[in-house]
C-alpha positions as CSV (number, residue, x, y, z in Angstrom):
1,M,76.7,75.4,96.0
2,A,79.5,76.7,93.9
3,M,82.8,78.0,95.2
4,W,85.6,80.1,93.6
5,S,88.8,81.8,94.7
6,I,89.8,84.9,92.8
7,L,92.6,87.5,93.2
8,R,93.2,91.1,92.3
9,N,96.4,92.9,92.9
10,H,96.4,96.6,94.0
11,P,99.9,98.3,93.9
12,G,101.1,99.4,97.3
13,Y,98.7,97.2,99.2
14,H,98.4,93.5,100.0
15,A,96.5,91.4,97.4
16,L,92.8,90.9,98.0
17,W,91.9,87.3,98.3
18,L,88.2,86.4,97.9
19,A,87.3,82.9,99.0
20,A,84.2,80.8,99.5
21,L,81.9,82.8,97.3
22,L,78.4,81.3,97.8
23,L,75.6,81.5,95.3
24,V,72.5,82.9,97.0
25,G,68.9,83.6,96.0
26,G,68.8,81.5,92.9
27,C,67.5,83.7,90.1
28,G,65.9,86.2,92.5
29,P,67.3,89.6,93.3
30,I,69.3,90.5,96.4
31,Q,66.8,92.5,98.5
32,L,67.6,96.1,99.3
33,V,67.1,97.0,103.0
34,D,67.3,100.7,102.3
35,T,67.4,102.7,99.0
36,R,67.4,106.1,97.5
37,A,65.2,105.0,94.6
38,G,62.2,107.1,95.6
39,S,62.3,109.1,92.3
40,D,63.2,108.4,88.7
41,P,66.9,108.9,87.8
42,T,67.5,112.3,86.3
43,V,71.2,112.1,85.6
44,D,73.0,110.3,82.8
45,P,75.3,107.7,84.7
46,S,78.2,108.7,82.6
47,L,78.2,112.1,84.2
48,R,78.6,110.5,87.6
49,A,81.9,108.7,86.7
50,V,85.1,110.1,88.1
51,R,88.7,109.2,88.2
52,L,90.8,109.1,91.4
53,D,94.5,109.7,91.7
54,T,96.0,109.1,95.1
55,S,99.3,109.2,96.9
56,G,100.0,107.5,100.2
57,C,101.5,109.3,103.2
58,G,104.2,111.2,101.4
59,F,105.5,108.3,99.3
60,A,105.4,108.3,95.5
61,S,102.9,105.5,95.6
62,G,100.6,107.0,92.9
63,R,97.5,104.9,92.3
64,I,94.6,105.3,89.9
65,G,91.1,104.2,90.5
66,S,87.4,105.1,89.9
67,G,84.4,106.5,91.7
68,V,80.8,107.5,91.3
69,A,79.1,110.7,92.3
70,V,76.2,109.7,94.6
71,G,75.2,113.2,95.6
72,D,76.0,116.9,95.2
73,E,79.3,116.8,97.2
74,L,79.8,113.0,97.7
75,I,81.9,110.5,95.7
76,L,81.5,106.8,96.5
77,T,84.5,104.5,95.9
78,V,86.3,101.5,97.3
79,A,88.1,101.7,100.7
80,H,91.2,99.9,99.5
81,L,91.9,102.7,97.0
82,V,91.9,105.5,99.6
83,A,92.7,103.9,102.9
84,R,95.8,105.8,104.3
85,A,96.0,108.0,101.3
86,D,97.1,111.5,102.2
87,D,96.3,113.1,98.8
88,I,93.2,112.4,96.6
89,E,92.5,114.2,93.4
90,I,89.2,113.7,91.6
91,T,88.8,114.3,87.8
92,L,85.2,115.0,86.9
93,T,83.7,114.2,83.5
94,S,84.0,117.9,82.8
95,G,87.8,117.6,83.0
96,D,87.9,119.7,86.2
97,V,90.3,118.4,88.8
98,V,89.3,118.9,92.5
99,N,90.7,117.7,95.8
100,A,88.8,115.3,98.0
101,H,89.1,113.9,101.5
102,V,87.6,110.8,103.1
103,T,84.6,111.6,105.1
104,A,83.5,108.0,105.9
105,I,85.1,104.6,105.4
106,D,84.0,101.0,106.1
107,L,86.9,98.5,105.9
108,E,84.7,95.5,106.3
109,K,82.6,96.3,103.3
110,D,85.4,98.0,101.3
111,L,83.4,101.2,100.8
112,A,84.5,104.9,101.2
113,L,82.7,108.2,100.9
114,L,84.6,111.3,99.7
115,L,83.7,114.9,100.2
116,V,84.3,117.2,97.2
117,P,83.2,120.7,96.1
118,S,79.7,120.8,94.6
119,T,79.1,118.7,91.5
120,G,75.5,119.9,91.0
121,L,74.3,116.3,90.8
122,D,71.2,114.9,92.5
123,D,71.3,111.8,94.8
124,V,71.8,108.6,92.9
125,S,69.0,106.1,92.6
126,L,69.7,102.5,93.7
127,A,68.1,99.2,92.5
128,S,68.6,95.5,93.1
129,A,69.4,93.1,90.2
130,R,68.9,89.5,89.2
131,I,70.6,87.0,87.0
132,G,70.5,88.3,83.5
133,T,70.2,92.0,84.4
134,A,72.3,94.0,81.9
135,G,73.7,97.5,81.8
136,F,77.0,99.3,81.8
137,I,80.0,99.8,84.2
138,E,80.4,103.5,83.7
139,G,83.6,105.3,83.2
140,G,86.2,103.0,84.7
141,A,89.6,104.8,84.9
142,A,91.3,102.0,83.0
143,S,88.6,100.5,80.8
144,G,86.1,103.2,80.2
145,T,82.5,102.2,79.9
146,V,82.0,98.4,79.8
147,P,78.8,96.4,79.2
148,F,77.9,93.7,81.7
149,T,75.4,91.0,82.4
150,V,74.8,89.7,86.0
151,R,75.9,86.0,86.2
152,A,75.0,85.5,89.8
153,A,74.1,87.1,93.1
154,V,76.6,86.1,95.7
155,S,77.6,86.3,99.4
156,L,81.3,87.1,99.6
157,S,83.5,86.2,102.5
158,I,86.6,88.5,102.3
159,E,89.3,89.8,104.5
160,E,88.8,93.2,106.0
161,I,90.8,95.9,104.2
162,L,94.2,96.4,106.0
163,G,93.2,93.6,108.4
164,S,92.9,89.8,108.7
165,D,89.4,89.3,110.0
166,R,86.9,88.0,107.5
167,F,83.5,89.5,106.9
168,T,80.6,88.8,104.6
169,R,79.1,91.2,102.0
170,L,76.5,90.9,99.3
171,G,77.6,91.3,95.7
172,Y,77.3,90.3,92.1
173,E,79.4,88.3,89.7
174,L,79.3,90.1,86.4
175,D,80.1,89.0,82.9
176,A,82.3,91.9,82.1
177,R,86.0,92.6,81.4
178,T,87.6,95.1,83.6
179,T,91.1,95.6,85.0
180,T,93.2,97.3,87.7
181,G,92.1,101.0,87.9
182,D,88.4,100.2,87.4
183,S,87.8,99.5,91.1
184,G,85.2,102.0,92.4
185,A,83.4,102.3,89.1
186,G,79.6,102.4,89.3
187,V,77.5,99.5,87.9
188,F,74.2,100.8,86.4
189,N,71.3,99.0,85.0
190,T,69.5,100.0,81.8
191,E,67.2,102.3,83.8
192,D,70.2,104.3,85.0
193,R,70.0,103.0,88.6
194,L,73.1,102.0,90.6
195,I,73.1,98.3,91.3
196,G,76.7,97.9,92.6
197,L,80.3,99.1,92.8
198,V,83.2,97.3,91.1
199,F,85.9,96.1,93.6
200,A,87.7,93.2,91.9
201,T,88.4,91.3,88.7
202,G,88.9,87.6,88.2
203,M,92.5,86.4,87.4
204,D,91.5,85.6,83.8
205,G,89.8,89.0,83.4
206,A,86.6,87.4,82.3
207,A,84.6,88.2,85.4
208,T,84.1,91.3,87.5
209,W,82.9,91.5,91.1
210,A,80.7,94.2,92.5
211,T,79.5,95.1,95.9
212,A,75.7,95.1,95.8
213,S,73.5,98.2,96.3
214,T,72.2,96.7,99.5
215,E,75.5,97.2,101.1
216,I,75.9,100.6,99.5
217,A,72.5,101.8,100.8
218,R,73.4,100.7,104.4
219,F,76.8,102.4,104.2
220,L,75.3,105.7,102.8
221,T,72.7,105.7,105.5
222,R,75.2,105.3,108.3
223,A,77.8,107.6,106.7
224,T,75.3,110.5,106.4
225,S,73.5,110.0,109.7
226,D,75.8,108.3,112.3
227,R,79.5,109.0,111.8
228,S,80.3,107.1,115.1
229,Q,79.8,103.8,113.2
230,I,82.4,104.7,110.6
231,R,86.1,103.9,111.4
232,A,88.7,106.5,110.7
233,I,92.1,105.4,109.3
234,A,95.3,107.1,110.4
235,C,98.1,107.7,107.9
236,D,101.0,105.2,108.5
237,P,104.0,105.8,106.2
238,A,105.6,102.5,106.9
239,L,102.5,100.6,105.8
240,S,101.9,102.8,102.7
241,R,105.3,102.1,101.1
242,L,105.3,100.2,97.8
243,E,106.8,96.7,97.9
244,G,110.4,96.8,96.9
245,L,111.0,100.4,97.8
């Protein structure tokens, strides 16, 4: 068993500590419990990449992040980027800028689903991965498109976003260099299927961490079928203020 502790800072929010990352599954893939991989991908992943610009509850706490279009009107991103945001702008690959709002959020898994005007894109296809799987992190707002190789499939124990309880999620450790602003970018294999979503970078910048498609599939199923399971987050100006202001 191997263990690491890594940190990523996100302006305006508490730092995310990831502790006790446990290797699971050896060289095998993390198994998907639900997927949207019923048909071959028909969209170039680069066309799914979007940039997010957010502000929090009236304060000038501008933050930049990434997202991936997973359906005609749906953008998937990380919860820590949009939780308590009162204004979210999405820049599409076309250069068009549209407003978005959170339609579902899961603070335990650090996932959020945004509703936007029609993008004309089909549902994304998901896939699992194994050690050695390669591909590209598409269109990170800070780093652009970055090649990756899967180093390990891991089970992550992490604090809930905006909370202190710890929860477990499945993910991947990637050999890829990303930085602040790339959280929320889609991780695609060479067959153009989504295998994960970037949520953190190691302190030395030499590793990237992604939530696995297993968790994404569960979230999308719940978010589009049973909204009662998704927790709404109220805007709290006192908690959205940047440190030092």
